[in-house]
PyMOL Python script that loads the backbone (N, CA, C, O; Angstrom):
from pymol import cmd

cmd.read_pdbstr("""\
ATOM      1  N   MET A   1     177.275 124.199 111.077  1.00  0.00           N
ATOM      2  CA  MET A   1     177.969 123.763 112.836  1.00  0.00           C
ATOM      3  C   MET A   1     177.002 123.559 114.378  1.00  0.00           C
ATOM      4  O   MET A   1     175.864 124.026 114.425  1.00  0.00           O
ATOM      5  N   ARG A   2     177.487 122.963 115.348  1.00  0.00           N
ATOM      6  CA  ARG A   2     176.531 122.337 116.115  1.00  0.00           C
ATOM      7  C   ARG A   2     177.409 123.670 117.122  1.00  0.00           C
ATOM      8  O   ARG A   2     178.365 124.344 116.739  1.00  0.00           O
ATOM      9  N   ALA A   3     176.582 123.747 118.714  1.00  0.00           N
ATOM     10  CA  ALA A   3     176.196 125.312 119.416  1.00  0.00           C
ATOM     11  C   ALA A   3     177.810 124.778 119.883  1.00  0.00           C
ATOM     12  O   ALA A   3     178.516 123.868 119.448  1.00  0.00           O
ATOM     13  N   SER A   4     177.958 125.503 120.659  1.00  0.00           N
ATOM     14  CA  SER A   4     180.213 125.478 121.457  1.00  0.00           C
ATOM     15  C   SER A   4     178.643 123.211 122.528  1.00  0.00           C
ATOM     16  O   SER A   4     178.510 122.021 122.240  1.00  0.00           O
ATOM     17  N   ALA A   5     178.235 123.917 123.296  1.00  0.00           N
ATOM     18  CA  ALA A   5     178.085 122.830 124.211  1.00  0.00           C
ATOM     19  C   ALA A   5     177.993 121.683 123.419  1.00  0.00           C
ATOM     20  O   ALA A   5     179.058 121.167 123.079  1.00  0.00           O
ATOM     21  N   GLU A   6     177.612 121.498 123.286  1.00  0.00           N
ATOM     22  CA  GLU A   6     177.375 120.126 122.352  1.00  0.00           C
ATOM     23  C   GLU A   6     178.692 119.557 121.775  1.00  0.00           C
ATOM     24  O   GLU A   6     178.607 118.420 121.310  1.00  0.00           O
ATOM     25  N   LEU A   7     180.195 120.323 121.721  1.00  0.00           N
ATOM     26  CA  LEU A   7     181.482 120.131 121.880  1.00  0.00           C
ATOM     27  C   LEU A   7     182.082 118.886 122.675  1.00  0.00           C
ATOM     28  O   LEU A   7     181.285 118.475 123.518  1.00  0.00           O
ATOM     29  N   PRO A   8     182.928 118.389 122.638  1.00  0.00           N
ATOM     30  CA  PRO A   8     183.205 117.351 122.968  1.00  0.00           C
ATOM     31  C   PRO A   8     183.911 118.382 123.936  1.00  0.00           C
ATOM     32  O   PRO A   8     184.102 119.566 123.657  1.00  0.00           O
ATOM     33  N   ARG A   9     184.254 117.788 125.058  1.00  0.00           N
ATOM     34  CA  ARG A   9     185.844 117.901 125.613  1.00  0.00           C
ATOM     35  C   ARG A   9     186.341 117.773 127.066  1.00  0.00           C
ATOM     36  O   ARG A   9     185.740 117.690 128.137  1.00  0.00           O
ATOM     37  N   TRP A  10     187.845 117.789 126.682  1.00  0.00           N
ATOM     38  CA  TRP A  10     188.863 117.000 127.036  1.00  0.00           C
ATOM     39  C   TRP A  10     190.304 118.162 127.959  1.00  0.00           C
ATOM     40  O   TRP A  10     191.284 118.423 127.261  1.00  0.00           O
ATOM     41  N   HIS A  11     190.275 118.733 129.425  1.00  0.00           N
ATOM     42  CA  HIS A  11     191.226 118.439 130.719  1.00  0.00           C
ATOM     43  C   HIS A  11     192.643 118.324 129.768  1.00  0.00           C
ATOM     44  O   HIS A  11     193.099 117.219 129.472  1.00  0.00           O
ATOM     45  N   SER A  12     193.239 119.514 129.355  1.00  0.00           N
ATOM     46  CA  SER A  12     194.760 119.380 128.803  1.00  0.00           C
ATOM     47  C   SER A  12     194.959 118.399 129.587  1.00  0.00           C
ATOM     48  O   SER A  12     195.529 117.484 128.993  1.00  0.00           O
ATOM     49  N   THR A  13     194.727 118.162 130.744  1.00  0.00           N
ATOM     50  CA  THR A  13     195.716 117.091 131.635  1.00  0.00           C
ATOM     51  C   THR A  13     195.668 115.601 131.387  1.00  0.00           C
ATOM     52  O   THR A  13     196.634 114.853 131.535  1.00  0.00           O
ATOM     53  N   GLU A  14     194.661 115.295 131.060  1.00  0.00           N
ATOM     54  CA  GLU A  14     194.252 114.109 129.946  1.00  0.00           C
ATOM     55  C   GLU A  14     195.007 113.914 129.409  1.00  0.00           C
ATOM     56  O   GLU A  14     195.934 113.245 129.865  1.00  0.00           O
ATOM     57  N   LEU A  15     195.010 114.286 128.444  1.00  0.00           N
ATOM     58  CA  LEU A  15     195.554 114.373 127.234  1.00  0.00           C
ATOM     59  C   LEU A  15     196.588 114.578 127.847  1.00  0.00           C
ATOM     60  O   LEU A  15     195.900 113.697 128.364  1.00  0.00           O
ATOM     61  N   LEU A  16     197.945 114.904 128.577  1.00  0.00           N
ATOM     62  CA  LEU A  16     198.915 115.432 128.258  1.00  0.00           C
ATOM     63  C   LEU A  16     199.700 114.409 129.692  1.00  0.00           C
ATOM     64  O   LEU A  16     200.831 114.262 130.156  1.00  0.00           O
ATOM     65  N   ALA A  17     198.661 114.018 129.899  1.00  0.00           N
ATOM     66  CA  ALA A  17     199.245 113.228 131.252  1.00  0.00           C
ATOM     67  C   ALA A  17     200.045 112.950 130.930  1.00  0.00           C
ATOM     68  O   ALA A  17     200.747 113.958 130.847  1.00  0.00           O
ATOM     69  N   HIS A  18     200.981 111.467 130.368  1.00  0.00           N
ATOM     70  CA  HIS A  18     201.581 111.011 129.924  1.00  0.00           C
ATOM     71  C   HIS A  18     203.687 111.250 129.113  1.00  0.00           C
ATOM     72  O   HIS A  18     204.497 110.790 128.308  1.00  0.00           O
ATOM     73  N   GLY A  19     203.425 112.490 130.348  1.00  0.00           N
ATOM     74  CA  GLY A  19     204.529 113.217 130.269  1.00  0.00           C
ATOM     75  C   GLY A  19     204.695 114.293 129.500  1.00  0.00           C
ATOM     76  O   GLY A  19     205.715 114.672 128.925  1.00  0.00           O
ATOM     77  N   GLY A  20     203.400 114.859 129.532  1.00  0.00           N
ATOM     78  CA  GLY A  20     203.538 116.275 129.002  1.00  0.00           C
ATOM     79  C   GLY A  20     203.261 116.471 127.061  1.00  0.00           C
ATOM     80  O   GLY A  20     203.317 117.553 126.477  1.00  0.00           O
ATOM     81  N   GLU A  21     203.000 115.239 126.458  1.00  0.00           N
ATOM     82  CA  GLU A  21     202.905 115.313 125.304  1.00  0.00           C
ATOM     83  C   GLU A  21     201.899 114.594 124.770  1.00  0.00           C
ATOM     84  O   GLU A  21     201.579 113.960 125.776  1.00  0.00           O
ATOM     85  N   ALA A  22     200.873 114.080 123.588  1.00  0.00           N
ATOM     86  CA  ALA A  22     200.409 113.644 123.130  1.00  0.00           C
ATOM     87  C   ALA A  22     200.911 113.469 121.399  1.00  0.00           C
ATOM     88  O   ALA A  22     201.579 114.091 120.573  1.00  0.00           O
ATOM     89  N   ARG A  23     199.778 111.684 121.532  1.00  0.00           N
ATOM     90  CA  ARG A  23     199.960 112.088 119.682  1.00  0.00           C
ATOM     91  C   ARG A  23     198.738 111.771 119.406  1.00  0.00           C
ATOM     92  O   ARG A  23     198.058 110.846 119.850  1.00  0.00           O
ATOM     93  N   ILE A  24     198.329 113.082 118.182  1.00  0.00           N
ATOM     94  CA  ILE A  24     196.884 113.002 117.398  1.00  0.00           C
ATOM     95  C   ILE A  24     197.582 112.663 116.282  1.00  0.00           C
ATOM     96  O   ILE A  24     198.536 113.227 115.748  1.00  0.00           O
ATOM     97  N   LEU A  25     196.642 111.087 115.825  1.00  0.00           N
ATOM     98  CA  LEU A  25     196.400 111.028 115.194  1.00  0.00           C
ATOM     99  C   LEU A  25     195.267 111.953 113.654  1.00  0.00           C
ATOM    100  O   LEU A  25     194.206 112.445 114.039  1.00  0.00           O
ATOM    101  N   HIS A  26     195.484 112.037 112.669  1.00  0.00           N
ATOM    102  CA  HIS A  26     194.546 112.904 111.962  1.00  0.00           C
ATOM    103  C   HIS A  26     194.625 112.506 110.289  1.00  0.00           C
ATOM    104  O   HIS A  26     195.623 113.018 109.783  1.00  0.00           O
ATOM    105  N   GLY A  27     193.930 111.836 109.471  1.00  0.00           N
ATOM    106  CA  GLY A  27     194.104 111.251 108.696  1.00  0.00           C
ATOM    107  C   GLY A  27     195.538 109.983 108.583  1.00  0.00           C
ATOM    108  O   GLY A  27     195.512 108.847 109.057  1.00  0.00           O
ATOM    109  N   ASP A  28     196.043 110.268 108.246  1.00  0.00           N
ATOM    110  CA  ASP A  28     197.590 109.417 107.363  1.00  0.00           C
ATOM    111  C   ASP A  28     198.555 110.132 108.309  1.00  0.00           C
ATOM    112  O   ASP A  28     199.492 109.455 108.732  1.00  0.00           O
ATOM    113  N   GLN A  29     198.428 111.762 108.808  1.00  0.00           N
ATOM    114  CA  GLN A  29     200.049 111.249 109.397  1.00  0.00           C
ATOM    115  C   GLN A  29     199.442 111.889 110.964  1.00  0.00           C
ATOM    116  O   GLN A  29     198.297 112.196 111.295  1.00  0.00           O
ATOM    117  N   VAL A  30     200.834 111.934 111.780  1.00  0.00           N
ATOM    118  CA  VAL A  30     200.320 111.750 113.510  1.00  0.00           C
ATOM    119  C   VAL A  30     200.890 113.577 113.849  1.00  0.00           C
ATOM    120  O   VAL A  30     201.524 114.072 112.917  1.00  0.00           O
ATOM    121  N   TYR A  31     200.692 114.374 114.947  1.00  0.00           N
ATOM    122  CA  TYR A  31     200.821 115.545 115.330  1.00  0.00           C
ATOM    123  C   TYR A  31     200.988 114.978 116.630  1.00  0.00           C
ATOM    124  O   TYR A  31     200.516 113.930 117.069  1.00  0.00           O
ATOM    125  N   ARG A  32     202.137 116.289 117.492  1.00  0.00           N
ATOM    126  CA  ARG A  32     202.647 116.094 118.655  1.00  0.00           C
ATOM    127  C   ARG A  32     201.826 116.864 118.914  1.00  0.00           C
ATOM    128  O   ARG A  32     201.511 117.536 117.932  1.00  0.00           O
ATOM    129  N   LEU A  33     201.263 117.118 119.870  1.00  0.00           N
ATOM    130  CA  LEU A  33     200.286 118.208 120.578  1.00  0.00           C
ATOM    131  C   LEU A  33     201.543 117.798 122.918  1.00  0.00           C
ATOM    132  O   LEU A  33     201.685 116.756 123.558  1.00  0.00           O
ATOM    133  N   ARG A  34     202.019 119.237 123.204  1.00  0.00           N
ATOM    134  CA  ARG A  34     203.700 119.270 123.837  1.00  0.00           C
ATOM    135  C   ARG A  34     203.228 120.732 124.456  1.00  0.00           C
ATOM    136  O   ARG A  34     202.656 121.762 124.099  1.00  0.00           O
ATOM    137  N   LEU A  35     203.858 120.126 125.639  1.00  0.00           N
ATOM    138  CA  LEU A  35     203.492 121.428 126.911  1.00  0.00           C
ATOM    139  C   LEU A  35     204.872 122.365 127.158  1.00  0.00           C
ATOM    140  O   LEU A  35     205.974 122.166 127.669  1.00  0.00           O
ATOM    141  N   THR A  36     204.492 122.996 126.795  1.00  0.00           N
ATOM    142  CA  THR A  36     206.103 124.173 127.052  1.00  0.00           C
ATOM    143  C   THR A  36     206.730 124.687 128.926  1.00  0.00           C
ATOM    144  O   THR A  36     206.107 125.131 129.891  1.00  0.00           O
ATOM    145  N   ALA A  37     207.872 124.416 128.765  1.00  0.00           N
ATOM    146  CA  ALA A  37     208.246 125.025 130.220  1.00  0.00           C
ATOM    147  C   ALA A  37     207.126 126.131 130.569  1.00  0.00           C
ATOM    148  O   ALA A  37     206.726 125.839 131.696  1.00  0.00           O
ATOM    149  N   LEU A  38     206.497 127.181 130.140  1.00  0.00           N
ATOM    150  CA  LEU A  38     205.497 128.533 129.784  1.00  0.00           C
ATOM    151  C   LEU A  38     204.283 127.413 130.367  1.00  0.00           C
ATOM    152  O   LEU A  38     204.375 127.264 131.585  1.00  0.00           O
ATOM    153  N   GLY A  39     203.324 126.715 129.809  1.00  0.00           N
ATOM    154  CA  GLY A  39     202.301 126.204 130.465  1.00  0.00           C
ATOM    155  C   GLY A  39     201.792 126.651 128.906  1.00  0.00           C
ATOM    156  O   GLY A  39     201.030 127.598 129.099  1.00  0.00           O
ATOM    157  N   LYS A  40     201.865 126.423 127.638  1.00  0.00           N
ATOM    158  CA  LYS A  40     201.456 126.401 126.342  1.00  0.00           C
ATOM    159  C   LYS A  40     201.321 125.863 125.697  1.00  0.00           C
ATOM    160  O   LYS A  40     202.385 125.635 125.121  1.00  0.00           O
ATOM    161  N   LEU A  41     199.921 124.992 124.976  1.00  0.00           N
ATOM    162  CA  LEU A  41     200.242 123.860 124.113  1.00  0.00           C
ATOM    163  C   LEU A  41     200.919 124.607 123.234  1.00  0.00           C
ATOM    164  O   LEU A  41     201.114 125.822 123.281  1.00  0.00           O
ATOM    165  N   ILE A  42     201.457 123.426 122.002  1.00  0.00           N
ATOM    166  CA  ILE A  42     202.405 122.984 120.348  1.00  0.00           C
ATOM    167  C   ILE A  42     201.614 122.427 119.651  1.00  0.00           C
ATOM    168  O   ILE A  42     201.765 121.208 119.741  1.00  0.00           O
ATOM    169  N   LEU A  43     200.948 122.667 119.087  1.00  0.00           N
ATOM    170  CA  LEU A  43     200.990 121.085 117.434  1.00  0.00           C
ATOM    171  C   LEU A  43     202.048 121.545 117.296  1.00  0.00           C
ATOM    172  O   LEU A  43     202.555 122.541 117.811  1.00  0.00           O
ATOM    173  N   THR A  44     202.701 120.318 116.078  1.00  0.00           N
ATOM    174  CA  THR A  44     203.775 120.624 115.264  1.00  0.00           C
ATOM    175  C   THR A  44     203.205 118.701 115.246  1.00  0.00           C
ATOM    176  O   THR A  44     202.813 117.807 115.997  1.00  0.00           O
ATOM    177  N   LYS A  45     203.617 119.068 113.423  1.00  0.00           N
ATOM    178  CA  LYS A  45     203.320 117.805 112.225  1.00  0.00           C
ATOM    179  C   LYS A  45     204.842 116.703 112.716  1.00  0.00           C
ATOM    180  O   LYS A  45     205.059 115.649 112.118  1.00  0.00           O
TER     181      LYS A  45
END
""", "prot")
cmd.dss("prot")
cmd.show_as("cartoon", "prot")
cmd.util.cbc("prot")
cmd.orient("prot")
């Protein structure tokens, strides 16, 4: 496993800039990353 300093980082505001939701493609599945009203992140299939 790589050291955490080498891992890429993205700020949530970059990922969720288009309406508070992002779609993430993983293999042949699409996941939704959403920002809740309480400021939490939810990842769903």
